[in-house]
VOPAGU-2260 file (C-alpha; in pm, 1 decimal, decimal comma):
REM VOPAGU-2260
SITE   aa  ch    i         X         Y         Z
SITE  UNK   A    0   -7843,3   -8154,7   -6173,7
SITE  UNK   A    1   -8052,9   -7937,8   -5953,3
SITE  UNK   A    2   -7825,0   -8137,7   -5650,9
SITE  UNK   A    3   -7480,5   -8024,6   -5791,1
SITE  UNK   A    4   -7590,6   -7674,5   -5845,4
SITE  UNK   A    5   -7702,9   -7711,9   -5520,8
SITE  UNK   A    6   -7387,2   -7782,6   -5416,2
SITE  UNK   A    7   -7173,6   -7572,4   -5646,3
SITE  UNK   A    8   -7313,6   -7255,9   -5483,3
SITE  UNK   A    9   -7283,1   -7358,9   -5144,3
SITE  UNK   A   10   -6851,8   -7379,8   -5229,2
SITE  UNK   A   11   -6867,6   -7042,0   -5372,8
SITE  UNK   A   12   -7046,5   -6898,3   -5019,4
SITE  UNK   A   13   -6793,1   -7052,7   -4882,7
SITE  UNK   A   14   -6484,5   -6930,2   -5056,3
SITE  UNK   A   15   -6627,6   -6547,6   -5040,0
SITE  UNK   A   16   -6717,7   -6587,6   -4638,0
SITE  UNK   A   17   -6263,9   -6739,2   -4641,3
SITE  UNK   A   18   -6198,9   -6450,8   -4881,0
SITE  UNK   A   19   -6412,8   -6184,5   -4662,2
SITE  UNK   A   20   -6258,8   -6344,1   -4317,3
SITE  UNK   A   21   -5877,5   -6291,4   -4452,2
SITE  UNK   A   22   -5929,9   -5982,7   -4539,8
SITE  UNK   A   23   -5738,3   -5735,9   -4382,7
SITE  UNK   A   24   -5933,8   -5409,3   -4217,5
SITE  UNK   A   25   -5866,2   -5046,7   -4255,9
SITE  UNK   A   26   -5661,8   -4946,0   -3922,0
SITE  UNK   A   27   -5658,7   -4586,5   -3862,0
SITE  UNK   A   28   -5252,5   -4372,0   -3838,5
SITE  UNK   A   29   -5334,4   -4282,8   -3477,4
SITE  UNK   A   30   -5388,7   -4613,8   -3353,2
SITE  UNK   A   31   -5163,7   -4738,9   -3591,1
SITE  UNK   A   32   -4820,7   -4600,4   -3445,9
SITE  UNK   A   33   -4937,7   -4597,1   -3043,3
SITE  UNK   A   34   -4937,1   -4982,8   -3151,7
SITE  UNK   A   35   -4598,7   -4976,6   -3302,6
SITE  UNK   A   36   -4467,2   -4814,9   -3000,8
SITE  UNK   A   37   -4591,0   -4996,7   -2778,9
SITE  UNK   A   38   -4413,9   -5309,5   -2940,1
SITE  UNK   A   39   -4109,2   -5129,4   -2980,5
SITE  UNK   A   40   -4084,9   -5075,7   -2624,0
SITE  UNK   A   41   -4220,5   -5437,7   -2499,5
SITE  UNK   A   42   -3950,2   -5522,2   -2703,8
SITE  UNK   A   43   -3729,2   -5311,4   -2551,7
SITE  UNK   A   44   -3848,4   -5507,4   -2179,2
SITE  UNK   A   45   -3787,2   -5846,8   -2292,3
SITE  UNK   A   46   -3471,0   -5797,5   -2487,3
SITE  UNK   A   47   -3382,6   -5623,0   -2128,1
SITE  UNK   A   48   -3489,3   -5909,0   -1987,5
SITE  UNK   A   49   -3281,2   -6131,3   -2161,8
SITE  UNK   A   50   -2974,5   -5989,8   -2126,2
SITE  UNK   A   51   -3020,9   -5989,6   -1738,6
SITE  UNK   A   52   -3121,6   -6369,7   -1760,7
SITE  UNK   A   53   -2755,8   -6400,1   -1986,8
SITE  UNK   A   54   -2526,0   -6228,2   -1818,7
SITE  UNK   A   55   -2186,4   -6375,2   -2002,7
SITE  UNK   A   56   -2367,8   -6176,8   -2266,1
SITE  UNK   A   57   -2447,4   -5888,8   -2042,0
SITE  UNK   A   58   -2101,8   -5857,3   -1887,0
SITE  UNK   A   59   -1911,8   -5888,7   -2241,3
SITE  UNK   A   60   -2100,9   -5600,0   -2384,3
SITE  UNK   A   61   -2086,2   -5382,9   -2084,6
SITE  UNK   A   62   -1669,7   -5483,7   -2090,6
SITE  UNK   A   63   -1650,0   -5364,0   -2533,8
SITE  UNK   A   64   -1788,9   -4999,8   -2463,4
SITE  UNK   A   65   -1552,3   -4948,1   -2167,9
SITE  UNK   A   66   -1269,6   -5078,3   -2354,2
SITE  UNK   A   67   -1398,2   -4835,7   -2597,0
SITE  UNK   A   68   -1434,0   -4529,4   -2369,7
SITE  UNK   A   69   -1035,5   -4566,7   -2234,8
SITE  UNK   A   70    -914,2   -4745,8   -2471,4
SITE  UNK   A   71    -595,2   -4404,0   -2636,4
SITE  UNK   A   72    -299,7   -4480,4   -2826,7
SITE  UNK   A   73      23,8   -4398,7   -2621,1
SITE  UNK   A   74      66,5   -4105,2   -2849,3
SITE  UNK   A   75    -311,5   -3951,5   -2813,9
SITE  UNK   A   76    -178,8   -4039,3   -2401,0
SITE  UNK   A   77     115,5   -3793,8   -2487,6
SITE  UNK   A   78    -107,1   -3459,0   -2649,4
SITE  UNK   A   79    -309,6   -3534,3   -2359,6
SITE  UNK   A   80     -95,8   -3473,6   -2098,8
SITE  UNK   A   81     139,6   -3207,8   -2246,3
SITE  UNK   A   82    -230,5   -3065,6   -2286,5
SITE  UNK   A   83    -273,4   -3028,3   -1935,9
SITE  UNK   A   84      82,9   -2960,6   -1872,7
SITE  UNK   A   85     111,6   -2674,7   -2086,6
SITE  UNK   A   86    -255,6   -2546,8   -1924,6
SITE  UNK   A   87     -65,7   -2551,9   -1592,2
SITE  UNK   A   88     188,3   -2372,6   -1705,2
SITE  UNK   A   89      -5,7   -2105,3   -1893,4
SITE  UNK   A   90    -214,3   -2051,4   -1540,1
SITE  UNK   A   91     117,9   -2009,4   -1345,6
SITE  UNK   A   92     284,2   -1733,5   -1548,7
SITE  UNK   A   93    -107,6   -1566,4   -1554,8
SITE  UNK   A   94     -59,4   -1537,1   -1173,2
SITE  UNK   A   95     273,6   -1496,2   -1169,4
SITE  UNK   A   96     226,4   -1195,5   -1394,7
SITE  UNK   A   97     -27,0   -1057,5   -1174,0
SITE  UNK   A   98     165,9   -1027,2    -836,8
SITE  UNK   A   99     459,6    -890,8   -1066,8
SITE  UNK   A  100     207,4    -641,8   -1134,0
SITE  UNK   A  101     110,1    -595,4    -852,9
SITE  UNK   A  102     433,2    -614,7    -709,2
SITE  UNK   A  103     518,6    -304,4    -915,9
SITE  UNK   A  104     237,3     -99,4    -818,9
SITE  UNK   A  105     362,0     -87,9    -486,8
SITE  UNK   A  106     716,8     -82,8    -571,7
SITE  UNK   A  107     644,6     206,9    -773,0
SITE  UNK   A  108     380,5     336,2    -476,1
SITE  UNK   A  109     682,1     368,5    -259,4
SITE  UNK   A  110     932,6     523,2    -499,5
SITE  UNK   A  111     714,6     813,4    -551,0
SITE  UNK   A  112     682,3     791,1    -199,4
SITE  UNK   A  113    1031,0     779,7    -161,8
SITE  UNK   A  114    1112,2    1082,2    -403,1
SITE  UNK   A  115     888,5    1347,6    -207,1
SITE  UNK   A  116    1033,9    1277,8     146,5
SITE  UNK   A  117    1374,5    1342,9     -46,1
SITE  UNK   A  118    1211,8    1659,7    -167,9
SITE  UNK   A  119    1017,5    1755,1     189,0
SITE  UNK   A  120     653,7    1748,4     -28,9
SITE  UNK   A  121     519,6    1474,2     115,2
SITE  UNK   A  122     294,9    1517,0     398,3
SITE  UNK   A  123      -4,3    1280,5     503,5
SITE  UNK   A  124    -303,8    1449,8     609,9
SITE  UNK   A  125    -339,4    1295,4     985,1
SITE  UNK   A  126    -453,1    1625,4    1177,8
SITE  UNK   A  127    -803,6    1606,6    1100,5
SITE  UNK   A  128    -819,3    1260,4    1263,0
SITE  UNK   A  129    -685,8    1292,6    1503,4
SITE  UNK   A  130    -957,5    1315,3    1837,7
SITE  UNK   A  131    -850,3    1444,4    2123,8
SITE  UNK   A  132    -738,9    1139,7    2377,3
SITE  UNK   A  133    -896,3    1045,2    2704,6
SITE  UNK   A  134    -729,8    1189,0    3037,0
SITE  UNK   A  135    -779,9     835,7    3160,5
SITE  UNK   A  136    -634,7     616,3    2898,5
SITE  UNK   A  137    -268,2     798,1    2967,2
SITE  UNK   A  138     -78,7     624,1    3140,9
SITE  UNK   A  139     256,9     768,3    3363,2
SITE  UNK   A  140     540,9     564,9    3430,4
SITE  UNK   A  141     772,2     644,9    3742,3
SITE  UNK   A  142    1099,2     532,9    3773,0
SITE  UNK   A  143    1330,5     907,0    3754,5
SITE  UNK   A  144    1352,1    1051,6    4093,4
SITE  UNK   A  145    1456,3    1412,1    3960,8
SITE  UNK   A  146    1318,8    1632,0    3576,6
SITE  UNK   A  147    1328,2    1429,7    3298,1
SITE  UNK   A  148    1540,4    1583,6    3008,1
SITE  UNK   A  149    1486,2    1403,8    2737,8
SITE  UNK   A  150    1341,5    1089,8    2560,9
SITE  UNK   A  151    1362,4     937,3    2247,6
SITE  UNK   A  152    1141,3     586,2    2079,1
SITE  UNK   A  153    1309,7     341,3    1965,1
SITE  UNK   A  154    1262,6     262,0    1544,7
SITE  UNK   A  155    1020,1     -28,3    1609,6
SITE  UNK   A  156     763,4     188,0    1846,2
SITE  UNK   A  157     874,5    -121,1    2152,9
SITE  UNK   A  158    1102,1      73,4    2343,5
SITE  UNK   A  159    1199,5     441,0    2537,7
SITE  UNK   A  160    1457,1     526,3    2661,9
SITE  UNK   A  161    1412,1     836,9    2912,3
SITE  UNK   A  162    1651,6    1040,4    3125,2
SITE  UNK   A  163    1646,5    1307,0    3350,4
SITE  UNK   A  164    1877,9    1536,2    3599,9
SITE  UNK   A  165    1976,2    1299,1    3847,3
SITE  UNK   A  166    2192,3    1140,0    3543,1
SITE  UNK   A  167    2012,8     849,8    3546,9
SITE  UNK   A  168    1920,0     620,0    3177,6
SITE  UNK   A  169    1558,2     383,1    3165,9
SITE  UNK   A  170    1495,1     218,8    2867,9
SITE  UNK   A  171    1074,4     150,7    2895,1
SITE  UNK   A  172     832,9    -153,5    2730,9
SITE  UNK   A  173     615,9      72,7    2602,6
SITE  UNK   A  174     350,2    -229,6    2631,5
SITE  UNK   A  175     393,8    -286,3    3018,3
SITE  UNK   A  176     525,0     -11,6    3098,5
SITE  UNK   A  177     741,3    -155,8    3290,9
SITE  UNK   A  178    1118,8     -61,7    3302,7
SITE  UNK   A  179    1367,7    -307,2    3082,5
SITE  UNK   A  180    1708,6    -184,2    3232,7
SITE  UNK   A  181    1838,2     114,2    3416,9
SITE  UNK   A  182    2211,6     280,0    3420,1
SITE  UNK   A  183    2189,6     470,4    3721,5
SITE  UNK   A  184    2426,8     782,5    3795,5
SITE  UNK   A  185    2699,1     858,2    3990,6
SITE  UNK   A  186    2839,9    1155,9    4157,0
SITE  UNK   A  187    2974,8    1373,4    4047,1
SITE  UNK   A  188    3348,8    1320,5    4055,0
SITE  UNK   A  189    3326,6    1014,1    4021,0
SITE  UNK   A  190    3372,4     954,2    3693,7
SITE  UNK   A  191    3685,4     729,5    3686,3
SITE  UNK   A  192    3506,5     428,2    3915,9
SITE  UNK   A  193    3205,9     468,9    3689,6
SITE  UNK   A  194    3089,0     409,3    3354,4
SITE  UNK   A  195    2747,8     621,2    3360,6
SITE  UNK   A  196    2669,2     986,5    3380,5
SITE  UNK   A  197    2799,4    1192,3    3658,1
SITE  UNK   A  198    2567,2    1529,0    3526,7
SITE  UNK   A  199    2271,3    1630,6    3440,5
SITE  UNK   A  200    2205,2    1383,3    3096,8
SITE  UNK   A  201    2053,8    1667,1    2901,7
SITE  UNK   A  202    2020,9    1530,4    2503,2
SITE  UNK   A  203    1971,3    1127,6    2375,3
SITE  UNK   A  204    1967,6    1013,9    2029,1
SITE  UNK   A  205    1895,1     663,4    1900,6
SITE  UNK   A  206    2063,4     531,1    1529,9
SITE  UNK   A  207    1753,2     488,5    1248,4
SITE  UNK   A  208    1894,4      85,2    1259,6
SITE  UNK   A  209    1841,3      67,0    1654,1
SITE  UNK   A  210    2144,3     -62,7    1767,1
SITE  UNK   A  211    2309,6     248,4    1949,9
SITE  UNK   A  212    2193,2     492,0    2190,4
SITE  UNK   A  213    2385,2     862,3    2221,8
SITE  UNK   A  214    2378,1    1025,9    2549,4
SITE  UNK   A  215    2506,5    1364,4    2609,5
SITE  UNK   A  216    2530,7    1552,2    2953,3
SITE  UNK   A  217    2684,6    1886,1    3155,5
SITE  UNK   A  218    3011,3    1725,4    3217,7
SITE  UNK   A  219    3024,6    1772,3    2832,6
SITE  UNK   A  220    3044,4    1388,2    2761,5
SITE  UNK   A  221    2894,9    1231,5    2486,8
SITE  UNK   A  222    2836,5     859,3    2547,4
SITE  UNK   A  223    2748,2     572,6    2338,9
SITE  UNK   A  224    2552,7     252,9    2443,8
SITE  UNK   A  225    2439,7     -26,5    2285,8
SITE  UNK   A  226    2081,7      -1,6    2265,2
SITE  UNK   A  227    1929,4    -414,7    2263,4
SITE  UNK   A  228    2134,0    -447,2    2560,6
SITE  UNK   A  229    2180,3     -76,4    2744,9
SITE  UNK   A  230    2589,1    -221,6    2728,9
SITE  UNK   A  231    2851,9      78,6    2728,8
SITE  UNK   A  232    3029,6      87,4    2368,8
SITE  UNK   A  233    3231,8     455,9    2384,0
SITE  UNK   A  234    3313,7     850,7    2561,7
SITE  UNK   A  235    3279,2    1073,9    2293,3
SITE  UNK   A  236    3532,7    1348,6    2445,6
SITE  UNK   A  237    3596,7    1752,1    2282,2
SITE  UNK   A  238    3302,5    1951,2    2368,7
SITE  UNK   A  239    3390,7    2273,0    2611,0
SITE  UNK   A  240    3036,4    2260,3    2769,5
SITE  UNK   A  241    2725,5    2113,2    2800,6
SITE  UNK   A  242    2619,8    1843,9    2516,2
SITE  UNK   A  243    2238,5    2026,9    2458,2
SITE  UNK   A  244    2190,8    1813,4    2128,3
SITE  UNK   A  245    2238,1    1510,0    2003,8
SITE  UNK   A  246    2088,4    1381,7    1605,5
SITE  UNK   A  247    2145,9    1061,7    1436,3
SITE  UNK   A  248    2168,4    1087,5    1040,4
SITE  UNK   A  249    1821,8     878,5     939,5
SITE  UNK   A  250    1982,4     521,8     767,6
SITE  UNK   A  251    2363,5     550,2     905,8
SITE  UNK   A  252    2599,4     550,7    1186,3
SITE  UNK   A  253    2686,8     944,1    1163,0
SITE  UNK   A  254    2639,6    1114,6    1489,8
SITE  UNK   A  255    2598,7    1521,3    1530,3
SITE  UNK   A  256    2632,3    1702,9    1870,9
SITE  UNK   A  257    2519,7    2045,2    1964,6
SITE  UNK   A  258    2670,7    2189,1    2275,9
SITE  UNK   A  259    2703,6    2548,5    2486,5
SITE  UNK   A  260    3024,6    2584,7    2321,4
SITE  UNK   A  261    2828,2    2689,2    2058,0
SITE  UNK   A  262    2965,4    2409,8    1758,9
SITE  UNK   A  263    2858,6    2151,4    1618,3
SITE  UNK   A  264    3039,3    1821,7    1544,4
SITE  UNK   A  265    2983,7    1505,6    1368,7
SITE  UNK   A  266    3076,8    1203,6    1459,8
SITE  UNK   A  267    3131,6     848,4    1302,6
SITE  UNK   A  268    2975,5     656,3    1590,2
SITE  UNK   A  269    3066,7     283,3    1358,2
SITE  UNK   A  270    3421,9     317,5    1377,3
SITE  UNK   A  271    3389,4     535,1    1681,3
SITE  UNK   A  272    3589,4     828,6    1529,3
SITE  UNK   A  273    3545,4    1192,8    1547,0
SITE  UNK   A  274    3469,5    1357,9    1153,4
SITE  UNK   A  275    3450,4    1743,9    1223,7
SITE  UNK   A  276    3338,0    2084,3    1377,6
SITE  UNK   A  277    3139,4    2314,7    1279,6
SITE  UNK   A  278    3142,3    2719,3    1401,1
SITE  UNK   A  279    2922,2    3000,7    1346,0
SITE  UNK   A  280    2666,5    3030,9    1615,7
SITE  UNK   A  281    2722,6    3411,0    1802,9
SITE  UNK   A  282    2546,7    3187,0    2153,7
SITE  UNK   A  283    2489,5    2839,6    2296,2
SITE  UNK   A  284    2290,8    2578,8    2154,5
SITE  UNK   A  285    2017,8    2444,0    2269,5
SITE  UNK   A  286    1872,4    2184,6    2043,1
SITE  UNK   A  287    1920,3    2004,4    1709,6
SITE  UNK   A  288    1752,2    1771,4    1435,1
SITE  UNK   A  289    1830,5    1544,7    1158,9
SITE  UNK   A  290    1752,8    1336,5     863,8
SITE  UNK   A  291    1801,5    1176,0     608,6
SITE  UNK   A  292    2015,8    1469,9     464,5
SITE  UNK   A  293    2368,4    1505,4     570,4
SITE  UNK   A  294    2269,1    1831,2     694,7
SITE  UNK   A  295    2130,8    1894,9    1061,0
SITE  UNK   A  296    1962,9    2145,6    1204,6
SITE  UNK   A  297    2051,2    2387,4    1508,0
SITE  UNK   A  298    1875,8    2633,7    1761,4
SITE  UNK   A  299    2082,6    2945,2    1839,9
SITE  UNK   A  300    1927,1    2943,0    2230,5
SITE  UNK   A  301    1956,0    3414,0    2274,9
SITE  UNK   A  302    2132,6    3407,8    1937,7
SITE  UNK   A  303    1809,4    3474,0    1792,7
SITE  UNK   A  304    1871,5    3175,5    1483,1
SITE  UNK   A  305    1792,2    2897,3    1355,2
SITE  UNK   A  306    2074,3    2737,9    1161,5
SITE  UNK   A  307    2128,8    2508,8     896,0
SITE  UNK   A  308    2434,8    2323,5     837,5
SITE  UNK   A  309    2542,4    2140,3     512,9
SITE  UNK   A  310    2776,1    1947,9     559,2
SITE  UNK   A  311    2967,5    1836,5     188,3
SITE  UNK   A  312    2908,7    2203,2     141,2
SITE  UNK   A  313    3076,1    2352,9     492,9
SITE  UNK   A  314    2831,0    2578,9     488,5
SITE  UNK   A  315    2503,7    2717,2     708,4
SITE  UNK   A  316    2230,4    2861,3     657,8
SITE  UNK   A  317    2064,0    3176,2     864,5
SITE  UNK   A  318    1720,5    3177,7    1009,5
SITE  UNK   A  319    1559,8    3501,8    1118,9
SITE  UNK   A  320    1229,1    3503,9    1350,4
SITE  UNK   A  321    1201,7    3488,6    1663,7
SITE  UNK   A  322    1258,7    3815,2    1904,0
SITE  UNK   A  323    1371,1    3590,4    2233,9
SITE  UNK   A  324    1592,5    3266,2    2309,9
SITE  UNK   A  325    1506,4    2987,3    2021,2
SITE  UNK   A  326    1514,2    2681,9    2283,5
SITE  UNK   A  327    1392,6    2370,8    2052,8
SITE  UNK   A  328    1406,0    2289,3    1687,6
SITE  UNK   A  329    1210,3    2003,9    1552,8
SITE  UNK   A  330    1209,4    1896,3    1114,8
SITE  UNK   A  331     905,6    1806,4     984,0
SITE  UNK   A  332    1076,5    1688,3     667,1
SITE  UNK   A  333    1330,6    1731,2     456,5
SITE  UNK   A  334    1191,2    2098,6     325,9
SITE  UNK   A  335    1012,8    2216,6     647,4
SITE  UNK   A  336    1073,3    2219,7    1046,3
SITE  UNK   A  337     958,8    2383,8    1322,8
SITE  UNK   A  338    1093,4    2570,4    1614,9
SITE  UNK   A  339     940,5    2760,5    1944,4
SITE  UNK   A  340    1116,4    3020,2    2151,7
SITE  UNK   A  341    1119,0    3190,9    2489,1
SITE  UNK   A  342     923,6    3449,3    2392,7
SITE  UNK   A  343     600,2    3226,8    2351,6
SITE  UNK   A  344     631,3    3147,7    1989,7
SITE  UNK   A  345     637,5    2857,0    1765,7
SITE  UNK   A  346     739,7    2909,5    1369,7
SITE  UNK   A  347     726,7    2688,8    1065,5
SITE  UNK   A  348    1031,1    2774,3     827,6
SITE  UNK   A  349    1072,4    2642,6     473,7
SITE  UNK   A  350    1447,0    2589,7     428,7
SITE  UNK   A  351    1397,7    2782,2      98,6
SITE  UNK   A  352    1263,8    3137,5     289,0
SITE  UNK   A  353    1500,9    3326,1     566,5
SITE  UNK   A  354    1176,6    3421,2     729,2
SITE  UNK   A  355     935,3    3239,4     892,2
SITE  UNK   A  356     608,3    3080,4     704,2
SITE  UNK   A  357     400,5    3165,5     963,0
SITE  UNK   A  358     442,5    3231,4    1333,1
SITE  UNK   A  359     237,9    3173,5    1657,7
SITE  UNK   A  360     273,5    3423,0    1886,3
SITE  UNK   A  361     204,1    3301,9    2288,0
SITE  UNK   A  362     117,0    3012,5    2138,8
SITE  UNK   A  363      40,6    2905,3    2532,1
SITE  UNK   A  364     -98,4    3207,9    2610,0
SITE  UNK   A  365       4,5    3408,8    2898,4
SITE  UNK   A  366      61,7    3365,7    3319,8
SITE  UNK   A  367     121,0    3632,0    3545,7
SITE  UNK   A  368     -18,8    3948,0    3744,7
SITE  UNK   A  369    -199,6    4165,9    3530,7
SITE  UNK   A  370       1,6    4405,0    3321,1
SITE  UNK   A  371     258,3    4224,4    3410,7
SITE  UNK   A  372     188,0    3975,4    3192,0
SITE  UNK   A  373     450,8    3684,4    3061,2
SITE  UNK   A  374     413,3    3426,3    2776,0
SITE  UNK   A  375     482,4    3095,8    2884,2
SITE  UNK   A  376     793,6    2983,3    2757,1
SITE  UNK   A  377     752,4    2690,4    2469,3
SITE  UNK   A  378    1007,1    2430,6    2649,4
SITE  UNK   A  379     972,9    2169,9    2336,6
SITE  UNK   A  380     806,2    2062,1    1953,4
SITE  UNK   A  381     764,1    1763,8    1802,8
SITE  UNK   A  382     681,2    1633,7    1499,3
SITE  UNK   A  383     502,6    1350,3    1331,7
SITE  UNK   A  384     733,7    1318,0    1058,2
SITE  UNK   A  385     593,0    1369,1     654,9
SITE  UNK   A  386     309,4    1464,8     874,9
SITE  UNK   A  387      81,5    1777,2     928,3
SITE  UNK   A  388      43,0    1725,6    1263,1
SITE  UNK   A  389     298,9    1955,8    1501,9
SITE  UNK   A  390     285,3    1940,1    1915,9
SITE  UNK   A  391     417,3    2199,7    2188,6
SITE  UNK   A  392     493,5    2215,3    2533,6
SITE  UNK   A  393     544,7    2456,9    2796,8
SITE  UNK   A  394     475,7    2488,4    3170,9
SITE  UNK   A  395     126,7    2605,0    3140,2
SITE  UNK   A  396     -39,2    2231,6    3224,5
SITE  UNK   A  397    -145,9    2100,8    2857,3
SITE  UNK   A  398      38,4    1994,5    2598,5
SITE  UNK   A  399    -124,5    2131,6    2276,0
SITE  UNK   A  400    -183,6    1940,1    1903,9
SITE  UNK   A  401    -143,0    2208,6    1575,7
SITE  UNK   A  402    -280,2    2116,9    1220,2
SITE  UNK   A  403      -5,5    2236,2     945,9
SITE  UNK   A  404    -200,6    2401,4     724,4
SITE  UNK   A  405    -159,4    2287,3     337,9
SITE  UNK   A  406     226,1    2494,9     243,7
SITE  UNK   A  407     293,5    2496,6     581,1
SITE  UNK   A  408     175,6    2804,4     589,4
SITE  UNK   A  409    -101,5    2724,2     857,1
SITE  UNK   A  410     -25,7    2622,9    1250,1
SITE  UNK   A  411    -416,7    2566,6    1336,7
SITE  UNK   A  412    -490,0    2482,1    1710,1
SITE  UNK   A  413    -634,9    2104,5    1718,7
SITE  UNK   A  414    -717,4    2036,9    2140,2
SITE  UNK   A  415    -505,2    2009,7    2427,4
SITE  UNK   A  416    -382,5    1752,1    2646,1
SITE  UNK   A  417    -360,5    1868,0    2990,7
SITE  UNK   A  418      -7,8    1768,6    3214,4
SITE  UNK   A  419      96,0    1974,8    3511,5
SITE  UNK   A  420     475,2    2019,4    3499,0
SITE  UNK   A  421     732,9    2137,1    3218,6
SITE  UNK   A  422     726,7    1933,1    2927,4
SITE  UNK   A  423    1094,4    1869,9    2860,2
SITE  UNK   A  424    1043,8    1661,0    2582,6
SITE  UNK   A  425     843,3    1534,8    2351,3
SITE  UNK   A  426     845,0    1269,3    2077,9
SITE  UNK   A  427     601,2    1085,9    1822,5
SITE  UNK   A  428     620,2     714,2    1741,6
SITE  UNK   A  429     690,6     668,2    1422,8
SITE  UNK   A  430     334,8     547,7    1357,4
SITE  UNK   A  431     230,7     858,2    1537,9
SITE  UNK   A  432     -48,8     629,9    1716,1
SITE  UNK   A  433      81,4     775,5    2066,6
SITE  UNK   A  434     233,7    1031,5    2167,4
SITE  UNK   A  435     495,8    1047,1    2490,5
SITE  UNK   A  436     599,7    1252,0    2759,1
SITE  UNK   A  437     888,9    1393,0    2984,8
SITE  UNK   A  438     776,4    1618,4    3252,2
SITE  UNK   A  439     946,1    1758,4    3492,6
SITE  UNK   A  440     927,4    2012,4    3783,9
SITE  UNK   A  441    1175,7    2231,7    3626,7
SITE  UNK   A  442    1261,2    2343,7    3308,1
SITE  UNK   A  443    1535,0    2084,4    3156,3
SITE  UNK   A  444    1812,3    2408,8    3100,8
SITE  UNK   A  445    1797,0    2571,4    3437,0
SITE  UNK   A  446    1582,9    2634,2    3765,8
SITE  UNK   A  447    1411,8    2981,6    3754,7
SITE  UNK   A  448    1078,8    2817,5    3827,7
SITE  UNK   A  449     990,2    2469,1    4000,0
SITE  UNK   A  450     633,9    2353,0    3997,9
SITE  UNK   A  451     605,2    2140,0    4333,5
SITE  UNK   A  452     232,6    1942,4    4199,1
SITE  UNK   A  453     479,5    1831,1    3911,5
SITE  UNK   A  454     544,8    1461,5    3887,9
SITE  UNK   A  455     911,3    1388,3    3714,1
SITE  UNK   A  456     732,2    1109,5    3508,8
SITE  UNK   A  457     732,2     966,1    3139,0
SITE  UNK   A  458     354,6    1005,8    3027,3
SITE  UNK   A  459     267,8     777,9    2711,5
SITE  UNK   A  460     -55,7     988,5    2512,0
SITE  UNK   A  461    -242,5     729,3    2294,9
SITE  UNK   A  462    -381,5     942,1    1991,9
SITE  UNK   A  463    -701,3     788,6    1804,2
SITE  UNK   A  464    -823,4     870,4    1454,1
SITE  UNK   A  465   -1132,1     889,1    1323,6
SITE  UNK   A  466   -1001,1     705,9     943,9
SITE  UNK   A  467    -664,6     618,0     767,3
SITE  UNK   A  468    -494,8     964,0     685,7
SITE  UNK   A  469    -393,8    1050,3     341,1
SITE  UNK   A  470     -73,1    1135,6     183,4
SITE  UNK   A  471     -29,7    1361,5     -78,1
SITE  UNK   A  472     267,9    1684,9    -191,0
SITE  UNK   A  473     307,6    1930,2      97,1
SITE  UNK   A  474     211,6    2189,0    -201,0
SITE  UNK   A  475    -182,3    1992,2    -212,2
SITE  UNK   A  476    -130,1    1937,9    -605,7
């Protein structure tokens, strides 16, 4: 009994020990989470290894993923392409709209300038930016044997045409200064043998498209040339004295001519035709100019008038202001002009008033012994079209540039450019970046004085600006 009782107690102890061995120890939460993470990572690594070890299974799974990403139905593809096409169209329309808006702005600005130009109210404020040129930068072109009488610049500013008392005409290249073509003069009385001038060439004009060149001489003739080749085309006869002024109406082939016979004639160069004759001046006409309107302006020499000829109306406006012979006239725009006289005065005019808006007396000062001073004659004037810049020439050893004040009611000197000789012709380039001067030892219309030290030449004067000039209406508004 005692032995069986002891055995039973041992079995109970063993059972208790076994139960204690199977009982789980309670683990803290944080520790349990870290074990779970480690286990999941281990499972992932094992899974990855197993995929790598089984390439067939891994490749199949990869292909399935790609198929899921790429595969799309035909309808979806059409929809996607349609959206892409519509997006491209939208971008193209936006770009086109931007270009059209920019073009409209440019066209509107250009149209506004054209309207102002037609009304004579466009004024480019350039004078304040001009700088006196370096005399070393002035280029001198020699080719004529006698004094230069007239010159023009081609519309593209690439060529200069000049003529002189030696009856010759020379075409120059502006950039190189080389002669491109020479039309030699003939001797008096040889008109039948030579298709050229045989008397002093006094006037010259070029059409705004650069197609025709017209030249007039002391022998009453007007010659028409092809400007590009200098080929002779026509000869106009009809004036009864020296042809002193020529001008093409801007944008057309209608030519105006003025003469010492006191008449203005109208020609159609393209059709080789005479149109009409206008009378009114009481003395020899010395200069002529025109722009795009069907009218021209003339200086009447010793009759003391400047006249505006309205061709369609067959009428004329008469302007008085100078006290001497008015030798030159140039339009600034469609409503304003400048003239010079042998009394030394320069006058600015508005076409709506019969008197000058402003007059500068003794514009190039005086010369002569004390008590016998006389003003230097104004032998030529030039204007930079639709701007506030004017140039005047005399035999005072300089060309003078002027600034037109607001409303063209003032004329203020800018600076002088030294040049020895008679300044018989002045022309600004279209772009306003250079001024061309025709210099001679004598006045273009006579031999009252002779300056021996002067050289018969063409001078190209570069004009430099500090900044680009602005444009605004001429009335300042």
